[in-house]
PAPA-861527 format. One record per residue (C-alpha): residue number from 0; residue in one letter; chain; x, y, z. Coordinates in Angstrom, 3 decimals. Layout:
BEGIN
(node NUM a A (X Y Z))
...
***
This chain:
BEGIN
(node 0 m A (0.000 0.000 0.000))
(node 1 k A (1.354 3.420 -0.918))
(node 2 r A (1.599 5.735 2.070))
(node 3 s A (1.650 9.550 1.812))
(node 4 l A (4.556 11.591 3.182))
(node 5 r A (2.354 13.095 5.902))
(node 6 d A (1.161 9.668 7.070))
(node 7 t A (4.758 8.428 7.124))
(node 8 l A (5.878 11.375 9.276))
(node 9 v A (2.990 10.887 11.691))
(node 10 l A (3.754 7.176 11.963))
(node 11 g A (7.454 7.915 12.520))
(node 12 c A (6.695 10.376 15.311))
(node 13 a A (4.379 7.863 16.947))
(node 14 v A (6.990 5.091 16.826))
(node 15 l A (9.694 7.374 18.265))
(node 16 a A (7.324 8.418 21.037))
(node 17 g A (6.582 4.828 21.950))
(node 18 t A (2.888 4.882 21.105))
(node 19 g A (0.715 3.695 18.242))
(node 20 v A (-1.042 5.729 15.597))
(node 21 a A (-4.333 4.371 16.863))
(node 22 h A (-3.950 6.556 19.959))
(node 23 a A (-3.023 9.708 18.020))
(node 24 e A (-5.254 12.550 16.882))
(node 25 n A (-4.072 14.591 13.934))
(node 26 k A (-5.758 17.689 12.494))
(node 27 i A (-4.408 19.646 9.551))
(node 28 t A (-5.730 22.216 7.070))
(node 29 r A (-3.848 23.635 4.113))
(node 30 g A (-4.280 26.258 1.461))
(node 31 v A (-2.474 27.657 -1.578))
(node 32 g A (-3.144 30.689 -3.709))
(node 33 v A (-1.866 33.210 -6.214))
(node 34 e A (-2.307 36.986 -6.268))
(node 35 v A (-1.437 39.872 -8.582))
(node 36 s A (-0.924 43.160 -6.717))
(node 37 y A (-0.354 46.785 -7.664))
(node 38 t A (0.978 49.592 -5.464))
(node 39 d A (1.626 53.226 -6.338))
(node 40 n A (4.341 53.648 -3.652))
(node 41 v A (6.332 50.456 -3.147))
(node 42 d A (9.075 52.038 -0.993))
(node 43 l A (6.659 54.251 0.992))
(node 44 r A (8.424 57.437 -0.065))
(node 45 p A (7.225 61.058 0.458))
(node 46 e A (5.060 62.832 -2.078))
(node 47 g A (6.844 63.318 -5.387))
(node 48 e A (9.214 60.370 -4.857))
(node 49 e A (6.715 57.504 -5.252))
(node 50 e A (7.429 54.508 -7.469))
(node 51 s A (4.758 52.046 -8.566))
(node 52 e A (5.205 48.292 -8.699))
(node 53 i A (3.357 45.159 -9.798))
(node 54 g A (3.907 41.988 -7.797))
(node 55 v A (2.961 38.379 -8.431))
(node 56 s A (2.646 36.394 -5.189))
(node 57 f A (2.363 32.681 -4.483))
(node 58 i A (0.829 31.945 -1.082))
(node 59 g A (0.688 28.884 1.128))
(node 60 d A (-0.563 28.301 4.657))
(node 61 t A (-1.232 25.423 7.006))
(node 62 v A (-2.635 24.962 10.493))
(node 63 w A (-2.077 21.714 12.356))
(node 64 s A (-2.331 19.995 15.704))
(node 65 y A (-1.164 16.531 16.709))
(node 66 s A (-1.840 14.728 19.948))
(node 67 s A (-0.764 11.318 21.182))
(node 68 q A (0.214 9.706 24.468))
(node 69 r A (3.737 11.094 24.109))
(node 70 i A (3.579 14.124 21.812))
(node 71 e A (1.483 17.291 21.869))
(node 72 t A (2.148 19.790 19.088))
(node 73 v A (0.265 22.705 17.592))
(node 74 g A (1.374 25.122 14.911))
(node 75 v A (0.638 27.715 12.258))
(node 76 a A (2.686 28.388 9.137))
(node 77 a A (2.133 30.806 6.257))
(node 78 g A (4.373 32.048 3.500))
(node 79 r A (4.175 34.527 0.643))
(node 80 a A (6.723 34.496 -2.192))
(node 81 s A (6.457 37.625 -4.351))
(node 82 y A (8.140 38.584 -7.604))
(node 83 l A (8.319 42.329 -8.270))
(node 84 t A (8.105 42.756 -12.031))
(node 85 d A (9.584 46.255 -12.342))
(node 86 a A (12.418 45.767 -9.839))
(node 87 g A (13.079 42.190 -10.980))
(node 88 e A (13.363 41.011 -7.351))
(node 89 f A (11.981 38.166 -5.255))
(node 90 f A (10.749 38.738 -1.705))
(node 91 f A (9.749 36.016 0.758))
(node 92 d A (7.554 36.857 3.737))
(node 93 p A (7.212 33.859 6.114))
(node 94 s A (5.245 33.641 9.339))
(node 95 a A (5.237 30.482 11.439))
(node 96 q A (5.196 29.277 15.008))
(node 97 f A (4.781 25.912 16.665))
(node 98 r A (4.880 24.503 20.172))
(node 99 t A (5.702 20.919 21.026))
(node 100 t A (5.821 18.968 24.290))
(node 101 v A (7.264 15.442 24.402))
(node 102 t A (6.468 13.298 27.435))
(node 103 g A (9.461 11.248 28.566))
(node 104 v A (7.952 9.898 31.777))
(node 105 r A (4.405 10.954 32.557))
(node 106 d A (4.090 13.168 35.629))
(node 107 l A (7.884 13.392 35.836))
(node 108 l A (9.909 14.333 32.720))
(node 109 y A (8.927 16.500 29.738))
(node 110 l A (10.783 18.167 26.874))
(node 111 d A (9.458 21.468 25.491))
(node 112 f A (10.397 22.867 22.094))
(node 113 n A (9.083 26.106 20.592))
(node 114 s A (10.067 27.844 17.386))
(node 115 s A (9.005 30.850 15.345))
(node 116 v A (9.971 32.672 12.165))
(node 117 g A (8.683 35.953 10.807))
(node 118 r A (9.501 39.499 9.789))
(node 119 a A (9.481 42.479 12.129))
(node 120 l A (10.108 46.195 11.670))
(node 121 s A (13.750 47.161 12.178))
(node 122 s A (12.694 49.885 14.665))
(node 123 s A (9.563 51.556 16.009))
(node 124 d A (9.983 54.369 13.437))
(node 125 t A (10.140 52.102 10.384))
(node 126 r A (7.582 52.733 7.638))
(node 127 y A (5.036 49.979 7.176))
(node 128 s A (2.007 49.189 5.060))
(node 129 a A (-0.820 46.678 4.778))
(node 130 n A (0.710 45.647 1.435))
(node 131 s A (2.980 42.648 1.987))
(node 132 f A (5.981 43.673 -0.143))
(node 133 s A (6.002 47.452 0.406))
(node 134 n A (9.149 48.773 2.160))
(node 135 r A (10.571 45.257 2.182))
(node 136 e A (14.007 46.569 3.228))
(node 137 g A (12.558 47.883 6.510))
(node 138 r A (11.518 44.451 7.792))
(node 139 d A (14.095 42.022 9.146))
(node 140 l A (13.750 38.256 9.218))
(node 141 v A (13.673 36.866 12.760))
(node 142 v A (14.110 33.186 13.679))
(node 143 s A (13.719 32.138 17.293))
(node 144 y A (13.694 28.782 19.030))
(node 145 d A (13.907 27.479 22.576))
(node 146 v A (14.278 23.992 23.980))
(node 147 g A (14.648 22.503 27.413))
(node 148 p A (13.659 19.744 29.850))
(node 149 r A (11.093 20.113 32.595))
(node 150 l A (10.912 17.939 35.719))
(node 151 v A (7.658 17.824 37.697))
(node 152 r A (6.994 15.892 40.865))
(node 153 a A (4.080 15.623 43.253))
(node 154 i A (5.072 15.732 46.913))
(node 155 g A (2.325 13.537 48.280))
(node 156 r A (-0.958 15.437 48.253))
(node 157 a A (0.562 18.541 49.806))
(node 158 a A (2.538 20.161 46.994))
(node 159 r A (3.852 19.968 43.462))
(node 160 a A (7.404 20.905 42.452))
(node 161 e A (8.800 21.836 39.029))
(node 162 l A (12.393 22.310 37.860))
(node 163 s A (13.070 23.549 34.315))
(node 164 y A (15.882 24.747 32.069))
(node 165 r A (15.404 26.641 28.830))
(node 166 f A (17.952 27.436 26.102))
(node 167 r A (16.808 30.095 23.629))
(node 168 q A (18.438 31.602 20.544))
(node 169 t A (17.116 34.487 18.488))
(node 170 l A (18.660 34.954 15.062))
(node 171 a A (17.885 38.299 13.441))
(node 172 d A (18.745 39.365 9.903))
(node 173 t A (20.162 42.650 11.177))
(node 174 s A (23.478 44.180 12.217))
(node 175 r A (22.338 44.269 15.854))
(node 176 g A (23.327 40.650 16.178))
(node 177 d A (21.893 37.467 17.603))
(node 178 t A (21.092 36.692 21.224))
(node 179 t A (21.419 33.586 23.379))
(node 180 t A (19.389 33.228 26.570))
(node 181 q A (19.609 30.573 29.275))
(node 182 t A (16.916 30.367 31.937))
(node 183 g A (16.645 28.132 34.991))
(node 184 r A (13.607 27.977 37.217))
(node 185 f A (12.490 26.112 40.338))
(node 186 r A (8.938 26.348 41.638))
(node 187 i A (6.995 24.589 44.381))
(node 188 q A (3.258 25.050 44.841))
(node 189 t A (1.092 23.823 47.710))
(node 190 t A (-2.370 22.307 47.282))
(node 191 e A (-5.671 22.804 49.105))
(node 192 a A (-5.097 19.460 50.805))
(node 193 f A (-2.160 21.008 52.685))
(node 194 l A (-3.452 24.477 53.603))
(node 195 p A (-6.512 26.557 52.663))
(node 196 v A (-4.098 29.295 51.572))
(node 197 l A (-2.208 28.370 48.377))
(node 198 f A (1.510 29.253 48.358))
(node 199 t A (3.897 29.311 45.405))
(node 200 a A (7.633 29.776 45.989))
(node 201 s A (9.964 30.212 43.019))
(node 202 a A (13.575 30.981 42.132))
(node 203 e A (14.697 32.024 38.636))
(node 204 y A (17.969 32.773 36.903))
(node 205 e A (18.151 34.308 33.422))
(node 206 d A (21.250 35.186 31.428))
(node 207 l A (21.155 36.866 28.006))
(node 208 k A (24.190 37.402 25.781))
(node 209 d A (24.145 39.711 22.756))
(node 210 e A (26.505 38.197 20.212))
(node 211 g A (26.375 40.926 17.560))
(node 212 e A (29.528 42.541 16.195))
(node 213 n A (27.866 45.924 15.708))
(node 214 v A (25.992 46.204 18.987))
(node 215 t A (24.375 49.606 19.575))
(node 216 l A (24.742 51.598 22.768))
(node 217 l A (21.271 50.515 23.875))
(node 218 a A (21.936 46.804 23.557))
(node 219 s A (23.746 44.902 26.266))
(node 220 d A (24.096 41.639 28.116))
(node 221 y A (21.553 41.056 30.833))
(node 222 t A (21.426 38.891 33.965))
(node 223 r A (18.478 38.479 36.333))
(node 224 k A (18.179 36.586 39.647))
(node 225 t A (14.714 36.468 41.223))
(node 226 v A (13.184 34.798 44.267))
(node 227 s A (9.510 35.242 45.146))
(node 228 l A (6.665 33.951 47.289))
(node 229 n A (3.050 34.212 46.161))
(node 230 a A (-0.031 33.540 48.292))
(node 231 q A (-3.682 33.141 47.319))
(node 232 a A (-6.272 33.137 50.107))
(node 233 p A (-9.814 32.150 49.015))
(node 234 l A (-12.384 33.939 51.184))
(node 235 t A (-15.347 32.515 49.292))
(node 236 r A (-15.818 30.220 46.300))
(node 237 t A (-15.743 33.278 44.000))
(node 238 f A (-13.372 35.714 45.743))
(node 239 a A (-9.719 35.455 46.813))
(node 240 l A (-7.004 37.775 48.029))
(node 241 t A (-3.545 37.521 46.434))
(node 242 g A (-0.123 38.780 47.405))
(node 243 t A (3.481 38.521 46.258))
(node 244 v A (6.805 39.431 47.835))
(node 245 g A (10.268 38.882 46.428))
(node 246 d A (13.742 40.143 45.737))
(node 247 e A (15.382 40.661 42.388))
(node 248 n A (18.884 41.449 41.172))
(node 249 i A (19.154 42.764 37.590))
(node 250 d A (22.543 43.458 36.019))
(node 251 a A (22.206 45.400 32.747))
(node 252 d A (25.101 47.429 31.368))
(node 253 s A (22.877 49.733 29.310))
(node 254 r A (20.892 51.009 32.326))
(node 255 r A (22.220 53.275 35.057))
(node 256 d A (19.051 53.401 37.147))
(node 257 d A (18.330 50.867 39.856))
(node 258 i A (15.615 48.454 38.755))
(node 259 s A (16.696 45.758 41.225))
(node 260 g A (15.614 45.193 44.798))
(node 261 f A (12.638 44.167 46.924))
(node 262 f A (9.212 43.992 45.244))
(node 263 w A (5.669 43.366 46.410))
(node 264 s A (2.067 43.334 45.223))
(node 265 a A (-1.417 42.840 46.656))
(node 266 g A (-4.569 42.097 44.730))
(node 267 v A (-7.820 40.215 44.218))
(node 268 d A (-9.064 37.298 42.133))
(node 269 l A (-12.775 37.530 41.392))
(node 270 r A (-14.745 34.772 39.605))
(node 271 p A (-18.446 35.350 40.253))
(node 272 s A (-19.506 33.058 37.374))
(node 273 t A (-18.140 30.910 34.563))
(node 274 r A (-18.559 33.939 32.280))
(node 275 t A (-16.529 36.390 34.356))
(node 276 q A (-12.960 36.423 35.636))
(node 277 v A (-11.158 39.477 37.011))
(node 278 t A (-7.683 39.600 38.531))
(node 279 a A (-6.011 42.824 39.622))
(node 280 s A (-2.979 43.709 41.726))
(node 281 y A (-0.901 46.735 42.657))
(node 282 g A (2.607 46.914 44.070))
(node 283 e A (6.129 48.225 43.516))
(node 284 r A (8.802 46.776 41.236))
(node 285 y A (11.506 47.977 38.820))
(node 286 g A (11.774 51.235 40.777))
(node 287 g A (8.125 52.229 40.305))
(node 288 d A (4.505 51.111 40.320))
(node 289 w A (3.806 47.483 39.415))
(node 290 i A (0.282 46.985 38.074))
(node 291 t A (-1.326 43.837 36.701))
(node 292 v A (-4.937 43.594 35.513))
(node 293 a A (-6.745 40.882 33.521))
(node 294 v A (-10.459 40.861 32.677))
(node 295 n A (-12.299 38.104 30.799))
(node 296 q A (-16.012 38.600 30.302))
(node 297 k A (-18.357 36.587 28.118))
(node 298 i A (-21.193 39.082 28.048))
(node 299 s A (-23.493 36.835 26.025))
(node 300 e A (-23.322 34.164 23.358))
(node 301 r A (-22.707 36.994 20.882))
(node 302 l A (-20.407 39.299 22.865))
(node 303 a A (-17.037 38.691 24.546))
(node 304 f A (-14.654 41.195 26.144))
(node 305 r A (-11.067 41.001 27.331))
(node 306 a A (-8.700 43.567 28.802))
(node 307 n A (-5.285 43.477 30.424))
(node 308 a A (-2.637 45.793 31.790))
(node 309 s A (0.862 45.094 33.081))
(node 310 t A (4.224 46.514 34.060))
(node 311 q A (7.152 44.360 33.011))
(node 312 i A (10.740 44.450 31.865))
(node 313 e A (11.368 43.758 28.161))
(node 314 v A (14.809 42.498 27.303))
(node 315 d A (14.826 40.942 23.856))
(node 316 p A (11.891 42.064 21.678))
(node 317 r A (13.272 40.068 18.763))
(node 318 r A (11.799 36.870 20.203))
(node 319 f A (8.257 38.279 19.845))
(node 320 g A (8.419 38.553 16.084))
(node 321 v A (5.545 36.267 15.092))
(node 322 a A (1.793 36.629 15.546))
(node 323 f A (0.219 33.465 16.970))
(node 324 f A (-3.456 33.367 17.861))
(node 325 i A (-5.780 30.783 19.372))
(node 326 d A (-9.400 30.828 18.227))
(node 327 p A (-11.503 31.138 21.424))
(node 328 e A (-14.336 29.127 19.875))
(node 329 t A (-12.372 26.109 18.644))
(node 330 g A (-9.211 26.296 20.744))
(node 331 q A (-7.214 25.734 17.562))
(node 332 p A (-4.363 27.898 16.251))
(node 333 t A (-5.123 30.377 13.498))
(node 334 t A (-3.273 33.013 11.476))
(node 335 e A (-6.158 35.445 11.947))
(node 336 n A (-6.393 37.747 14.965))
(node 337 t A (-9.715 37.196 16.735))
(node 338 g A (-9.753 40.776 17.990))
(node 339 l A (-10.029 39.727 21.628))
(node 340 i A (-6.506 40.914 22.335))
(node 341 a A (-5.152 44.090 20.798))
(node 342 t A (-1.871 43.599 18.969))
(node 343 g A (0.659 46.288 18.266))
(node 344 i A (3.263 46.606 15.567))
(node 345 v A (6.232 44.334 16.358))
(node 346 d A (9.653 45.964 16.047))
(node 347 l A (13.279 45.155 16.838))
(node 348 e A (13.975 48.183 19.019))
(node 349 d A (17.241 47.573 20.865))
(node 350 g A (17.662 47.927 24.590))
(node 351 i A (16.201 46.992 27.961))
(node 352 s A (12.963 48.757 28.795))
(node 353 v A (10.516 48.906 31.679))
(node 354 t A (7.213 48.792 29.825))
(node 355 d A (3.734 49.800 30.963))
(node 356 s A (1.134 48.362 28.604))
(node 357 a A (-2.619 47.931 28.373))
(node 358 s A (-5.003 46.481 25.793))
(node 359 a A (-8.680 45.698 25.394))
(node 360 g A (-10.763 43.893 22.812))
(node 361 l A (-14.420 43.259 22.040))
(node 362 i A (-15.756 40.633 19.651))
(node 363 a A (-19.392 40.599 18.556))
(node 364 r A (-21.317 38.185 16.338))
(node 365 f A (-24.735 39.069 14.939))
(node 366 g A (-25.991 36.546 12.446))
(node 367 r A (-23.772 36.819 9.373))
(node 368 t A (-21.825 39.793 10.756))
(node 369 q A (-18.761 39.664 13.008))
(node 370 i A (-17.160 42.783 14.505))
(node 371 n A (-13.775 42.897 16.243))
(node 372 i A (-12.698 46.080 18.035))
(node 373 s A (-9.421 46.373 19.943))
(node 374 g A (-7.008 48.974 21.215))
(node 375 g A (-3.683 49.120 22.997))
(node 376 y A (-1.200 51.393 24.755))
(node 377 a A (2.480 50.951 25.624))
(node 378 l A (5.084 53.191 27.248))
(node 379 r A (8.599 51.760 26.900))
(node 380 d A (11.177 53.421 29.165))
(node 381 f A (14.755 52.718 28.010))
(node 382 e A (16.130 55.259 30.519))
(node 383 t A (17.939 57.156 27.730))
(node 384 q A (14.704 57.463 25.739))
(node 385 e A (10.984 56.735 25.886))
(node 386 i A (8.682 55.348 23.202))
(node 387 e A (4.954 55.872 23.689))
(node 388 r A (2.530 54.083 21.420))
(node 389 y A (-1.235 53.894 20.922))
(node 390 n A (-3.080 51.622 18.497))
(node 391 g A (-6.669 50.935 17.566))
(node 392 n A (-8.163 48.275 15.300))
(node 393 i A (-11.576 47.498 13.890))
(node 394 s A (-12.564 44.604 11.658))
(node 395 i A (-16.054 44.023 10.256))
(node 396 r A (-16.855 40.832 8.358))
(node 397 r A (-20.145 40.308 6.571))
(node 398 d A (-21.286 37.108 4.865))
(node 399 f A (-23.806 38.308 2.306))
(node 400 t A (-24.488 34.794 1.031))
(node 401 k A (-22.921 31.366 1.527))
(node 402 r A (-20.506 32.224 -1.279))
(node 403 l A (-19.930 35.988 -1.043))
(node 404 s A (-18.317 37.754 1.915))
(node 405 a A (-16.653 41.103 2.563))
(node 406 r A (-14.317 42.410 5.231))
(node 407 l A (-13.495 45.981 6.201))
(node 408 i A (-10.387 46.585 8.333))
(node 409 g A (-9.241 49.872 9.849))
(node 410 r A (-6.161 50.607 11.922))
(node 411 y A (-4.691 53.617 13.742))
(node 412 d A (-1.188 53.743 15.203))
(node 413 s A (0.532 56.608 17.036))
(node 414 n A (4.254 56.575 17.890))
(node 415 d A (6.126 59.182 19.948))
(node 416 r A (9.872 58.792 20.616))
(node 417 r A (11.285 61.156 23.274))
(node 418 s A (14.952 61.578 24.218))
(node 419 l A (17.540 64.122 25.329))
(node 420 e A (19.996 65.460 22.748))
(node 421 t A (23.411 66.410 24.134))
(node 422 t A (25.461 69.182 22.494))
(node 423 v A (28.733 70.854 23.421))
(node 424 g A (29.127 74.629 23.504))
(node 425 f A (30.448 77.604 25.417))
(node 426 g A (28.616 78.755 28.513))
(node 427 g A (29.332 79.806 32.062))
(node 428 g A (32.776 81.031 31.111))
(node 429 g A (33.945 77.846 29.412))
(node 430 l A (33.192 74.731 27.420))
(node 431 t A (30.121 72.890 28.704))
(node 432 t A (27.423 70.429 27.609))
(node 433 f A (23.782 71.230 26.998))
(node 434 q A (20.778 68.884 26.846))
(node 435 r A (17.497 69.595 25.158))
(node 436 p A (14.431 67.371 24.756))
(node 437 v A (13.857 65.911 21.288))
(node 438 s A (10.597 64.307 20.173))
(node 439 t A (9.745 62.428 16.978))
(node 440 e A (6.046 61.769 16.534))
(node 441 f A (3.928 60.295 13.752))
(node 442 e A (0.500 58.786 13.184))
(node 443 t A (-0.298 56.020 10.703))
(node 444 y A (-3.734 55.211 9.308))
(node 445 s A (-4.660 52.213 7.186))
(node 446 g A (-7.822 50.752 5.743))
(node 447 n A (-8.508 47.550 3.783))
(node 448 l A (-11.572 46.395 1.877))
(node 449 l A (-11.476 42.683 1.010))
(node 450 l A (-13.958 40.679 -1.054))
(node 451 e A (-14.131 36.889 -1.348))
(node 452 y A (-16.316 34.735 -3.584))
(node 453 e A (-16.471 30.949 -3.379))
(node 454 i A (-16.648 29.336 -6.820))
(node 455 y A (-16.619 25.768 -5.531))
(node 456 s A (-16.524 24.244 -2.064))
(node 457 n A (-12.773 24.815 -1.742))
(node 458 v A (-11.940 27.356 -4.485))
(node 459 k A (-12.260 31.100 -3.862))
(node 460 l A (-11.675 34.313 -5.774))
(node 461 r A (-10.280 37.219 -3.772))
(node 462 g A (-9.773 40.910 -4.360))
(node 463 g A (-9.168 44.002 -2.307))
(node 464 y A (-8.091 47.614 -1.921))
(node 465 l A (-5.541 48.784 0.673))
(node 466 y A (-4.796 52.352 1.769))
(node 467 t A (-2.037 53.548 4.104))
(node 468 e A (-1.088 57.091 5.157))
(node 469 r A (1.403 58.480 7.665))
(node 470 a A (1.291 62.005 9.124))
(node 471 a A (4.573 63.159 10.698))
(node 472 d A (6.379 66.238 12.008))
(node 473 t A (8.266 66.646 8.721))
(node 474 a A (7.165 66.102 5.126))
(node 475 a A (10.151 63.799 4.537))
(node 476 e A (8.679 61.260 6.994))
(node 477 e A (5.192 61.287 5.521))
(node 478 y A (3.897 58.918 2.857))
(node 479 r A (0.715 57.663 1.241))
(node 480 e A (0.030 54.395 -0.560))
(node 481 n A (-2.823 52.971 -2.612))
(node 482 a A (-2.683 49.252 -3.392))
(node 483 a A (-5.007 46.666 -4.891))
(node 484 f A (-4.881 42.927 -5.560))
(node 485 i A (-6.828 40.113 -7.173))
(node 486 g A (-6.242 36.386 -6.827))
(node 487 a A (-7.525 32.883 -6.225))
(node 488 a A (-7.101 30.385 -3.373))
(node 489 l A (-7.543 26.655 -2.940))
(node 490 d A (-8.165 25.033 0.461))
(node 491 f A (-7.653 21.300 0.992))
***
């Protein structure tokens, strides 16, 4: 009997894992397509410097999950290979991420492996567009993977302990260089059988090395040592008090301020029903306020709302270069943002920042219409500079018939970079230095109208119009783009 390549791979994984195919569950969907696109400003240049371009793109995507007694894996992969007819160039835009857990000994030894590949903006100021191949030189390819063992052990009925090690590498197609991170963690958590108050004690060590030859002044090596104790005291079945205390030592060459030391937080965990969950805490960490908020509310069968806010330290943004979403209805991975969580533009901004962020999203379904609304805010403090960002998104999908559907997407993004510029001059009777505040601010608007018509059960025609505009402090930073495409797709 002739066996397909996919079946052979699944069988091989099952044999290596020590289990049979009969116990495995495999789900996979695939699609291919071709598109012809036109843009009137391929490099996103200011008015008067625009250049048009026609691109032919071949597209492929797949979503899969595999589950057996030994292996759990889930992943998303998409790729777009474009040929630019006027420039005579090829451009490949991949986006993929998968997560795998291999069980060595159940309830004792596990091996975790995660990997991602995608393109991200070279900095927060980089020009971008909804068109896939516009300003292709401003987006760097990022490959990231991490692997490590995890030991878990139940201590009778009283507690559960976990010891893990993680090795991570991030490879960026940029002069900033690659990074290698090693993380060790030990955690022990009590159970309700031991005490009514749940305690979690943990110790972590993280070491990041920047291996680039042309490292900027903002980039640096980074070492963190953290010990903490968390307590959760249920007062009722739906309400609990939470608290955390700990001590942290952070060694980062690029920062002069003290972000190490004792930290604490106090908060609540509220779950009045299966539809509502609210957690909130306030404390002090990283030399300032430490706020964490998470809200999950299923308002009705048609409406769902989520919001979150946090204060955290960001060390290596290059490892967040791929969008990976889980459909809340199916629990399966998808390449499409559900709108429940607001997503910002991913960039490769160098440095170590203390970041305050918040986001909220609402998803509504009314018959054949689905509406996603989301927004986000982030303030990234690099000590030598600050980057403040707002974003808003709206997506409206309407299925007019079983075959014809339309989607309208709008996006707003505001970016403000603030720093101090140092100059040397004469003053006070001699040579001295002067500092003055410098701010670079811009706003970017984009809108897409997409149409899709199903010819057969798995064959679709697609077309759309895309508009992008940036307003900035100077005309040289502004641009406007009109783009359109038409194509066909096959799902199987």
